[in-house]
Phi, psi and omega in degrees: 000154174256139184243124184279159184270357189270131177304149177303142180064012174277167179302313179291329178293316181296319178300319185297324186264005184301123170076009181245145174294134179236152188304328181295339179248011183296339175298348177266358177250323181224144181273161178302341179264003171098013182259157175301130178286142177295345184266000187299318182300312184294326177292317176306311180305313182302311186289326180293319176299323175303306184297323181289312179282331187076022181237139178284154181293133178289129173236118176294127180279113180277166174304318182299316181296317178296325181295317184296326177288323181287333181269345184305317181291335179284326179291323184287327171299313181294321178304313182299318179290311188297321185247016172052050178228167179242128183253128185267114175287148185214159186270217175282124179258128180257146174296147185304320188234356184239148174284072177217148184219179175204148175236083179297156179276007169165158167259143182237123180048209178273348188233351190245164180233157172240128175233113182261131176243134174235081190277173174291154181315315183291321179296314183300321178295317179301321177292315175301324181281333180275326181057041179205170177294122176298138184305330183289351181261353184298319175298322182295308186289316175293329182294314179301314178298318175301300184304315187268344185070021176275163194261335175211156177228132174271108172284115187238106175263137189220134171220133189302338184249010179233164178289152184275169176233119179239126169238114179274127180244133184258168181298134173250098185294326175297317173300311180300329176295317176296318182295316182295324179291316178294318177298318173304318175294323175297319177299320185293316182295318180299310183299316185290322189271344171299309177299326183286325192258344179294138178293129182282000000 
């Protein structure tokens, strides 16, 4: 993988991911069952527009999203202490040969990743009762493993007043193959249409 030098959520990080499919949005390309998502065309249009205009798509930051961002450092520190590991924070990771990327919440050792979620209380209860990786995050987690070449990802859900949930997920090579093919199609669609639609 190629690693950018910019910290996550910095101006440089936003610029580096402009117009390219990223793991947090891979669910708009592939479903948890490995099929093409119905949202793929709209997502490609969004990324084409970003490349042409040079501007990121506006996303309204909700209170829940801000809570997740604010609580993430606390969650990362809790994980490090609970599992006696050091988490190395990293910026945007890019695929070696394709314009696609991922921004894991940290690298763990030589083989692992960390993906942190800090949900609202009701959602945290849902995760704890299920005790498994929520299906909607499979494209993101497997996408991060694909982009980085790592072997496993710890999905870590954290709320300050509840017990945490940690689920270790390993590479699903069959799923990653389907994901890589669909992301490749998306990248091709994006690049072809940017050239076609950009004002000469």
